[in-house]
All heavy atoms as an XYZ file, in Angstrom:
679
protein
N       0.850     -1.182      0.000
C       0.000      0.000      0.000
C       0.895      1.245      0.000
O       1.819      1.340      0.802
C      -0.901     -0.032      1.232
C      -1.879      1.079      1.292
S      -3.226      0.772      0.161
C      -4.510      1.676      0.915
N       0.593      2.163     -0.874
C       1.350      3.409     -0.982
C       0.678      4.458     -0.095
O      -0.455      4.868     -0.365
C       1.388      3.898     -2.448
C       1.932      2.817     -3.396
C       2.171      5.190     -2.561
C       3.356      2.424     -3.162
N       1.372      4.875      0.961
C       0.812      5.907      1.833
C       1.148      7.296      1.264
O       1.836      7.421      0.253
C       1.298      5.740      3.272
C       2.795      5.971      3.446
O       3.479      6.416      2.503
O       3.288      5.706      4.547
N       0.663      8.325      1.917
C       0.824      9.687      1.398
C       2.298     10.110      1.338
O       2.707     10.785      0.400
C      -0.017     10.703      2.207
C      -0.008     12.065      1.496
C       0.460     10.782      3.643
C      -0.994     13.065      2.061
N       3.099      9.688      2.296
C       4.521     10.042      2.299
C       5.215      9.431      1.082
O       5.907     10.125      0.325
C       5.215      9.568      3.604
C       4.567     10.192      4.828
C       6.715      9.839      3.541
C       4.805     11.664      5.010
N       5.002      8.134      0.872
C       5.622      7.446     -0.275
C       5.108      8.031     -1.585
O       5.879      8.225     -2.538
C       5.346      5.939     -0.192
C       5.980      5.150     -1.303
C       7.495      5.213     -1.227
C       8.122      4.325     -2.286
N       9.566      4.505     -2.381
N       3.816      8.339     -1.660
C       3.246      8.911     -2.878
C       3.889     10.262     -3.195
O       4.230     10.534     -4.350
C       1.735      9.069     -2.729
N       4.085     11.085     -2.190
C       4.705     12.394     -2.414
C       6.169     12.244     -2.818
O       6.657     12.985     -3.676
C       4.566     13.267     -1.173
S       2.862     13.830     -0.910
N       6.872     11.281     -2.233
C       8.259     11.030     -2.640
C       8.325     10.583     -4.097
O       9.159     11.067     -4.870
C       8.896      9.971     -1.733
C       9.145     10.453     -0.321
C       9.570      9.347      0.626
O       9.450      8.148      0.278
O      10.020      9.686      1.733
N       7.440      9.662     -4.474
C       7.392      9.198     -5.865
C       7.049     10.342     -6.820
O       7.637     10.466     -7.892
C       6.357      8.080     -6.027
C       6.690      6.734     -5.395
C       5.472      5.815     -5.423
C       7.863      6.091     -6.124
N       6.101     11.179     -6.419
C       5.691     12.299     -7.262
C       6.827     13.298     -7.451
O       7.086     13.747     -8.568
C       4.467     12.991     -6.670
N       7.511     13.656     -6.377
C       8.635     14.591     -6.481
C       9.719     14.037     -7.399
O      10.257     14.757     -8.244
C       9.225     14.881     -5.105
C       8.588     16.011     -4.326
C       9.196     16.098     -2.920
C       8.723     17.339     -5.042
N      10.017     12.758     -7.243
C      11.019     12.121     -8.096
C      10.579     12.156     -9.558
O      11.357     12.501    -10.440
C      11.226     10.672     -7.644
C      12.273      9.927     -8.426
C      12.423      8.504     -7.909
O      12.448      8.310     -6.680
O      12.512      7.589     -8.756
N       9.320     11.831     -9.810
C       8.789     11.851    -11.170
C       8.877     13.250    -11.769
O       9.370     13.433    -12.891
C       7.337     11.368    -11.186
C       6.699     11.531    -12.537
C       6.809     10.541    -13.501
C       6.003     12.698    -12.876
C       6.241     10.699    -14.759
C       5.443     12.860    -14.124
C       5.566     11.860    -15.053
O       5.020     12.023    -16.303
N       8.386     14.236    -11.053
C       8.373     15.604    -11.576
C       9.795     16.135    -11.802
O      10.060     16.794    -12.797
C       7.601     16.538    -10.641
C       6.098     16.449    -10.803
C       5.289     16.010     -9.766
C       5.482     16.816    -11.992
C       3.906     15.952     -9.911
C       4.103     16.746    -12.148
C       3.326     16.315    -11.104
O       1.960     16.250    -11.255
N      10.704     15.834    -10.899
C      12.083     16.317    -11.061
C      12.780     15.663    -12.252
O      13.580     16.301    -12.925
C      12.874     16.098     -9.776
C      12.487     17.076     -8.692
C      13.277     16.863     -7.412
C      12.822     17.837     -6.341
N      13.529     17.652     -5.075
N      12.475     14.400    -12.512
C      13.096     13.700    -13.639
C      12.482     14.063    -14.983
O      13.151     13.987    -16.004
C      12.996     12.187    -13.437
C      13.900     11.651    -12.360
C      13.749     10.155    -12.165
O      13.019      9.495    -12.944
O      14.358      9.631    -11.222
N      11.209     14.462    -14.992
C      10.489     14.633    -16.253
C      10.034     16.053    -16.565
O       9.520     16.297    -17.657
C       9.274     13.698    -16.273
C       9.681     12.251    -16.214
O      10.248     11.725    -17.151
N       9.422     11.608    -15.088
N      10.170     16.967    -15.610
C       9.671     18.327    -15.816
C      10.604     19.319    -15.125
O      11.594     18.925    -14.521
C       8.252     18.502    -15.220
O       8.337     18.507    -13.801
C       7.298     17.404    -15.674
N      10.229     20.589    -15.182
C      10.968     21.608    -14.436
C      10.270     21.955    -13.114
O      10.630     22.896    -12.439
C      11.159     22.864    -15.284
C       9.843     23.529    -15.644
O       8.772     22.915    -15.457
O       9.875     24.662    -16.132
N       9.287     21.171    -12.737
C       8.546     21.412    -11.490
C       9.386     20.939    -10.304
O      10.009     19.884    -10.359
C       7.204     20.694    -11.536
C       6.316     21.219    -12.660
C       5.041     20.413    -12.759
C       4.244     20.777    -13.975
N       3.600     22.044    -13.940
N       9.382     21.750     -9.254
C      10.267     21.470     -8.128
C       9.556     21.299     -6.792
O      10.202     20.939     -5.811
C      11.296     22.607     -7.989
O      10.575     23.845     -7.828
C      12.185     22.702     -9.207
N       8.266     21.561     -6.750
C       7.540     21.456     -5.476
C       6.113     20.976     -5.724
O       5.517     21.277     -6.767
C       7.508     22.819     -4.785
N       5.593     20.253     -4.781
C       4.208     19.792     -4.888
C       3.279     20.938     -4.527
O       3.585     21.747     -3.649
C       3.980     18.606     -3.954
C       4.885     17.394     -4.183
C       4.512     16.281     -3.212
C       4.809     16.920     -5.623
N       2.141     21.018     -5.226
C       1.207     22.105     -4.964
C      -0.141     21.631     -4.421
O      -0.774     22.335     -3.646
C       0.989     22.949     -6.222
O       0.480     22.151     -7.275
N      -0.600     20.450     -4.825
C      -1.871     19.911     -4.335
C      -1.788     18.398     -4.287
O      -1.195     17.772     -5.168
C      -3.033     20.283     -5.252
C      -3.412     21.733     -5.238
C      -4.621     21.972     -6.125
C      -4.970     23.443     -6.157
N      -6.101     23.698     -7.055
N      -2.416     17.831     -3.266
C      -2.517     16.381     -3.147
C      -3.969     16.038     -2.821
O      -4.545     16.591     -1.885
C      -1.591     15.822     -2.041
C      -1.775     14.319     -1.896
C      -0.140     16.162     -2.330
N      -4.541     15.156     -3.619
C      -5.906     14.685     -3.401
C      -5.872     13.209     -3.032
O      -5.125     12.429     -3.625
C      -6.753     14.843     -4.668
C      -7.062     16.265     -5.039
C      -6.220     16.984     -5.872
C      -8.215     16.888     -4.569
C      -6.504     18.296     -6.233
C      -8.511     18.196     -4.923
C      -7.649     18.886     -5.756
O      -7.942     20.182     -6.100
N      -6.689     12.840     -2.066
C      -6.822     11.451     -1.640
C      -8.097     10.886     -2.247
O      -9.193     11.403     -2.009
C      -6.876     11.402     -0.109
C      -6.895      9.984      0.437
O      -6.864      9.011     -0.351
O      -6.944      9.856      1.670
N      -7.963      9.843     -3.036
C      -9.090      9.120     -3.613
C      -8.989      7.684     -3.123
O      -7.895      7.234     -2.760
C      -9.032      9.184     -5.149
C     -10.214      8.559     -5.816
N     -10.210      7.253     -6.218
C     -11.425      9.050     -6.137
C     -11.373      6.965     -6.776
N     -12.133      8.047     -6.728
N     -10.061      6.957     -3.127
C     -10.036      5.599     -2.574
C      -9.021      4.696     -3.273
O      -8.436      3.819     -2.636
C     -11.422      4.962     -2.618
C     -11.961      4.748     -4.009
C     -13.331      4.128     -4.001
C     -13.810      4.012     -5.434
N     -15.083      3.334     -5.522
N      -8.757      4.914     -4.566
C      -7.855      4.043     -5.323
C      -6.499      4.671     -5.633
O      -5.594      3.966     -6.074
C      -8.496      3.656     -6.666
C      -9.797      2.904     -6.476
O      -9.879      2.079     -5.546
O     -10.739      3.138     -7.253
N      -6.381      5.977     -5.466
C      -5.172      6.653     -5.936
C      -4.922      7.948     -5.185
O      -5.803      8.479     -4.520
C      -5.295      6.958     -7.426
C      -6.369      8.005     -7.737
S      -6.675      8.267     -9.486
C      -7.711      6.854     -9.853
N      -3.689      8.422     -5.325
C      -3.312      9.770     -4.931
C      -3.240     10.580     -6.205
O      -2.718     10.101     -7.214
C      -1.946      9.786     -4.246
C      -1.906      8.982     -2.992
C      -1.382      7.733     -2.844
C      -2.410      9.360     -1.721
N      -1.532      7.315     -1.544
C      -2.157      8.299     -0.835
C      -3.039     10.501     -1.236
C      -2.521      8.345      0.504
C      -3.397     10.537      0.098
C      -3.137      9.477      0.952
N      -3.769     11.794     -6.199
C      -3.675     12.691     -7.347
C      -2.817     13.860     -6.891
O      -3.140     14.520     -5.898
C      -5.062     13.162     -7.804
C      -5.927     11.946     -8.146
C      -4.937     14.115     -8.986
C      -7.393     12.198     -8.113
N      -1.721     14.077     -7.622
C      -0.732     15.038     -7.145
C      -0.355     16.015     -8.256
O      -0.041     15.604     -9.378
C       0.522     14.316     -6.616
C       0.115     13.345     -5.490
C       1.560     15.317     -6.134
C       1.232     12.511     -4.935
N      -0.397     17.288     -7.900
C       0.009     18.362     -8.803
C       1.283     19.002     -8.270
O       1.523     19.002     -7.064
C      -1.089     19.431     -8.902
C      -2.319     18.960     -9.635
C      -3.357     18.327     -8.958
C      -2.443     19.149    -10.999
C      -4.489     17.889     -9.634
C      -3.581     18.708    -11.683
C      -4.586     18.082    -10.989
O      -5.699     17.651    -11.653
N       2.076     19.555     -9.175
C       3.321     20.211     -8.783
C       3.399     21.571     -9.465
O       2.610     21.892    -10.355
C       4.517     19.348     -9.163
N       4.389     22.359     -9.040
C       4.564     23.693     -9.621
C       6.051     23.965     -9.851
O       6.915     23.304     -9.285
C       3.962     24.758     -8.725
C       4.590     24.824     -7.354
C       3.978     25.917     -6.497
N       4.326     25.766     -5.111
C       5.505     26.071     -4.577
N       6.455     26.558     -5.332
N       5.734     25.886     -3.296
N       6.283     24.973    -10.681
C       7.650     25.438    -10.908
C       7.685     26.934    -10.612
O       6.672     27.535    -10.270
C       8.091     25.156    -12.341
O       7.410     25.997    -13.239
N       8.842     27.520    -10.782
C       8.976     28.954    -10.557
C       8.586     29.770    -11.787
O       8.566     30.992    -11.729
C      10.423     29.287    -10.163
C      10.785     28.678     -8.819
O       9.877     28.513     -7.973
O      11.968     28.369     -8.609
N       8.293     29.091    -12.886
C       7.927     29.767    -14.128
C       6.411     29.934    -14.216
O       5.655     29.182    -13.610
C       8.413     28.964    -15.331
C       9.911     28.788    -15.361
C      10.311     27.921    -16.524
C      11.807     27.663    -16.491
N      12.222     26.745    -17.540
N       5.982     30.913    -14.998
C       4.556     31.090    -15.257
C       4.099     29.960    -16.161
O       4.741     29.653    -17.162
C       4.272     32.448    -15.924
C       4.641     33.578    -14.961
C       2.816     32.537    -16.347
C       4.544     34.952    -15.560
N       2.994     29.335    -15.791
C       2.487     28.200    -16.550
C       1.070     28.464    -17.030
O       0.294     29.106    -16.346
C       2.475     26.949    -15.678
C       3.828     26.478    -15.258
C       3.730     25.187    -14.458
O       3.001     24.275    -14.885
O       4.377     25.121    -13.416
N       0.767     27.923    -18.177
C      -0.578     27.958    -18.731
C      -1.007     26.519    -18.926
O      -0.323     25.752    -19.582
C      -0.612     28.723    -20.046
C      -0.172     30.158    -19.884
C       1.134     30.537    -20.159
C      -1.060     31.113    -19.417
C       1.545     31.848    -19.995
C      -0.659     32.430    -19.241
C       0.639     32.786    -19.539
O       1.039     34.082    -19.363
N      -2.132     26.159    -18.349
C      -2.546     24.767    -18.427
C      -1.794     23.959    -17.392
O      -1.290     24.472    -16.413
N      -1.687     22.704    -17.636
C      -0.957     21.848    -16.723
C      -1.626     20.499    -16.592
O      -2.649     20.223    -17.213
N      -1.035     19.675    -15.788
C      -1.559     18.334    -15.563
C      -1.057     17.852    -14.215
O      -0.132     18.404    -13.636
C      -1.098     17.377    -16.668
C       0.396     17.157    -16.654
C       0.950     16.124    -15.925
C       1.244     18.011    -17.346
C       2.323     15.945    -15.877
C       2.614     17.840    -17.303
C       3.146     16.794    -16.567
O       4.502     16.624    -16.516
N      -1.671     16.821    -13.748
C      -1.216     16.169    -12.529
C      -0.875     14.731    -12.850
O      -0.938     14.299    -14.000
N      -0.511     14.015    -11.820
C      -0.287     12.583    -11.971
C      -1.132     11.863    -10.940
O      -1.497     12.422     -9.907
C       1.203     12.197    -11.807
C       1.739     12.595    -10.436
C       2.043     12.784    -12.925
C       3.139     12.067    -10.129
N      -1.458     10.626    -11.249
C      -2.120      9.773    -10.265
C      -1.162      8.654     -9.912
O      -0.393      8.190    -10.757
C      -3.435      9.210    -10.814
O      -3.194      8.327    -11.888
N      -1.188      8.261     -8.664
C      -0.365      7.154     -8.190
C      -1.298      6.124     -7.576
O      -2.006      6.411     -6.602
C       0.683      7.634     -7.166
C       1.597      8.679     -7.816
C       1.474      6.448     -6.628
C       2.607      9.301     -6.887
N      -1.316      4.947     -8.163
C      -2.161      3.864     -7.692
C      -1.729      3.467     -6.279
O      -0.553      3.217     -6.031
C      -2.051      2.670     -8.648
C      -2.969      1.545     -8.280
O      -2.843      0.941     -7.227
N      -3.903      1.248     -9.174
N      -2.676      3.421     -5.357
C      -2.361      3.122     -3.953
C      -1.891      1.684     -3.743
O      -1.197      1.403     -2.779
C      -3.568      3.395     -3.060
C      -3.833      4.868     -2.849
C      -4.968      5.053     -1.873
C      -5.159      6.522     -1.544
N      -6.261      6.722     -0.598
N      -2.261      0.781     -4.624
C      -1.884     -0.625     -4.461
C      -0.584     -0.975     -5.177
O       0.212     -1.756     -4.665
C      -2.999     -1.544     -4.950
C      -4.235     -1.432     -4.075
O      -4.138     -1.449     -2.857
N      -5.382     -1.299     -4.694
N      -0.380     -0.418     -6.376
C       0.763     -0.820     -7.195
C       1.865      0.228     -7.281
O       2.981     -0.092     -7.673
C       0.310     -1.140     -8.626
O      -0.174      0.070     -9.240
C      -0.775     -2.204     -8.638
N       1.539      1.479     -7.009
C       2.512      2.556     -7.164
C       2.645      3.038     -8.603
O       3.484      3.883     -8.890
N       1.805      2.517     -9.500
C       1.863      2.923    -10.902
C       1.527      4.416    -11.037
O       0.550      4.891    -10.458
C       0.878      2.112    -11.742
C       0.842      2.534    -13.196
C      -0.241      1.841    -13.998
O      -1.144      1.207    -13.406
O      -0.194      1.954    -15.233
N       2.350      5.115    -11.814
C       2.147      6.543    -12.053
C       1.551      6.723    -13.437
O       2.048      6.165    -14.417
C       3.477      7.310    -11.944
C       4.032      7.188    -10.525
C       3.288      8.771    -12.338
C       5.406      7.779    -10.339
N       0.479      7.527    -13.514
C      -0.175      7.827    -14.791
C      -0.475      9.317    -14.848
O      -0.621      9.972    -13.814
C      -1.481      7.045    -14.913
C      -1.246      5.530    -14.848
C      -2.506      4.773    -15.010
N      -2.823      4.800    -16.434
C      -3.937      4.333    -16.944
N      -4.858      3.815    -16.180
N      -4.156      4.390    -18.241
N      -0.583      9.832    -16.049
C      -0.983     11.218    -16.243
C      -2.427     11.383    -15.777
O      -3.250     10.495    -15.959
C      -0.882     11.621    -17.718
C       0.504     11.462    -18.304
S       1.698     12.563    -17.565
C       1.137     14.114    -18.192
N      -2.716     12.532    -15.185
C      -4.074     12.853    -14.745
C      -4.422     14.195    -15.373
O      -4.027     15.248    -14.869
C      -4.148     12.929    -13.214
C      -5.551     13.001    -12.696
C      -6.272     11.846    -12.465
C      -6.153     14.219    -12.455
C      -7.571     11.901    -11.986
C      -7.449     14.300    -11.985
C      -8.161     13.126    -11.751
N      -5.108     14.141    -16.491
C      -5.365     15.357    -17.257
C      -6.828     15.780    -17.172
O      -7.724     14.967    -17.004
C      -4.985     15.160    -18.741
O      -5.706     14.040    -19.266
C      -3.509     14.908    -18.899
N      -7.011     17.067    -17.306
C      -8.339     17.672    -17.377
C      -8.361     18.558    -18.618
O      -7.322     19.086    -19.000
C      -8.618     18.515    -16.129
C      -8.653     17.758    -14.808
C      -8.763     18.725    -13.648
C      -9.786     16.760    -14.773
N      -9.435     18.741    -19.302
C     -10.757     18.237    -18.962
C     -10.928     16.773    -19.369
O     -10.413     16.345    -20.394
C     -11.704     19.122    -19.760
C     -10.906     19.585    -20.924
C      -9.476     19.629    -20.463
N     -11.627     16.061    -18.532
C     -11.978     14.663    -18.752
C     -13.158     14.372    -17.839
O     -13.053     14.585    -16.628
C     -10.796     13.758    -18.410
O     -11.223     12.437    -18.187
N     -14.243     13.905    -18.404
C     -15.433     13.608    -17.591
C     -15.083     12.622    -16.483
O     -15.492     12.787    -15.343
C     -16.559     13.051    -18.459
C     -17.150     14.067    -19.420
C     -17.876     15.168    -18.685
O     -17.269     16.112    -18.187
N     -19.182     15.065    -18.616
N     -14.318     11.584    -16.829
C     -13.935     10.574    -15.843
C     -13.084     11.189    -14.725
O     -13.323     10.951    -13.547
C     -13.158      9.447    -16.519
C     -12.704      8.368    -15.564
C     -11.888      7.284    -16.238
O     -11.717      7.319    -17.472
O     -11.414      6.407    -15.504
N     -12.099     12.022    -15.101
C     -11.220     12.607    -14.092
C     -11.920     13.673    -13.253
O     -11.615     13.822    -12.067
C      -9.948     13.137    -14.732
C      -9.035     12.012    -15.169
O      -9.226     10.857    -14.794
N      -8.033     12.324    -15.962
N     -12.877     14.406    -13.843
C     -13.666     15.341    -13.039
C     -14.463     14.573    -11.975
O     -14.560     15.012    -10.822
C     -14.618     16.163    -13.905
C     -13.983     17.340    -14.589
C     -14.165     17.553    -15.943
C     -13.210     18.253    -13.885
C     -13.582     18.642    -16.584
C     -12.623     19.344    -14.510
C     -12.818     19.538    -15.869
N     -15.013     13.423    -12.358
C     -15.770     12.605    -11.404
C     -14.853     12.086    -10.296
O     -15.238     12.057     -9.122
C     -16.454     11.454    -12.129
N     -13.641     11.685    -10.666
C     -12.676     11.213     -9.670
C     -12.327     12.335     -8.699
O     -12.307     12.136     -7.482
C     -11.413     10.648    -10.355
C     -11.751      9.338    -11.071
C     -10.288     10.450     -9.350
C     -10.649      8.816    -11.967
N     -12.050     13.527     -9.227
C     -11.731     14.664     -8.353
C     -12.887     15.005     -7.421
O     -12.676     15.339     -6.256
C     -11.350     15.892     -9.174
C      -9.906     15.994     -9.618
C      -9.682     17.276    -10.403
C      -8.942     15.919     -8.455
N     -14.107     14.909     -7.939
C     -15.282     15.212     -7.122
C     -15.382     14.257     -5.930
O     -15.823     14.645     -4.849
C     -16.548     15.119     -7.967
C     -17.804     15.528     -7.249
C     -19.003     15.491     -8.151
C     -20.234     15.919     -7.376
N     -21.429     15.901     -8.204
N     -14.932     13.013     -6.116
C     -14.971     12.009     -5.057
C     -13.696     11.972     -4.227
O     -13.505     11.050     -3.436
C     -15.221     10.618     -5.663
C     -16.621     10.471     -6.203
O     -17.519     11.215     -5.760
O     -16.830      9.617     -7.084
N     -12.806     12.929     -4.432
C     -11.533     12.968     -3.728
C     -11.532     14.072     -2.675
O     -12.349     14.981     -2.712
C     -10.390     13.228     -4.722
O     -10.343     12.215     -5.692
N     -10.565     13.980     -1.770
C     -10.431     14.965     -0.702
C      -9.051     15.626     -0.816
O      -8.030     14.926     -0.891
C     -10.560     14.286      0.688
C     -10.314     15.274      1.807
C     -11.910     13.615      0.821
N      -9.044     16.949     -0.836
C      -7.798     17.691     -0.828
C      -7.168     17.544      0.558
O      -7.819     17.809      1.569
C      -8.048     19.171     -1.148
C      -6.842     20.074     -1.263
C      -5.940     19.653     -2.419
C      -7.293     21.523     -1.463
N      -5.906     17.110      0.599
C      -5.231     16.886      1.872
C      -3.987     17.761      1.966
O      -3.482     18.270      0.963
C      -4.848     15.398      2.065
C      -6.080     14.539      2.131
C      -3.924     14.911      0.965
N      -3.507     17.931      3.186
C      -2.287     18.713      3.403
C      -1.090     17.951      2.854
O      -0.984     16.724      2.986
C      -2.073     18.982      4.883
C      -3.101     19.937      5.461
O      -3.635     20.773      4.694
O      -3.382     19.843      6.665
N      -0.161     18.692      2.265
C       1.065     18.110      1.743
C       2.006     17.883      2.920
O       2.312     18.829      3.664
C       1.717     19.041      0.701
C       0.765     19.260     -0.474
C       3.055     18.480      0.224
C       1.184     20.360     -1.429
N       2.484     16.652      3.099
C       3.387     16.395      4.221
C       4.766     16.999      3.998
O       5.173     17.217      2.849
C       3.456     14.866      4.267
C       3.164     14.434      2.882
C       2.214     15.461      2.318
N       5.470     17.278      5.060
C       6.853     17.744      4.965
C       7.742     16.526      4.756
O       7.846     15.675      5.630
C       7.280     18.473      6.246
C       6.548     19.780      6.414
O       6.245     20.458      5.435
N       6.250     20.122      7.651
N       8.344     16.470      3.583
C       9.235     15.334      3.311
C      10.609     15.822      2.917
O      10.809     16.947      2.583
C       8.674     14.390      2.217
C       8.317     15.173      0.954
C       7.502     13.626      2.743
C       7.928     14.303     -0.206
């Protein structure tokens, strides 16, 4: 099981390896996944988050607009980002 600490560590590693984002900005708790957004110091237009499967640790893109992803966000809870 991937807890919030491990999910945030995985997300930071993913964002640092694949983007110019350096800090997490939002974390949502869903029954099946963590949804995590990050930010950079640059001005951004648009954006995306990632989802991390709580059972497998699989990372996938979490893009909007998407009817399915809007429904997932609606069923999720915004949580505090842990200090890691």
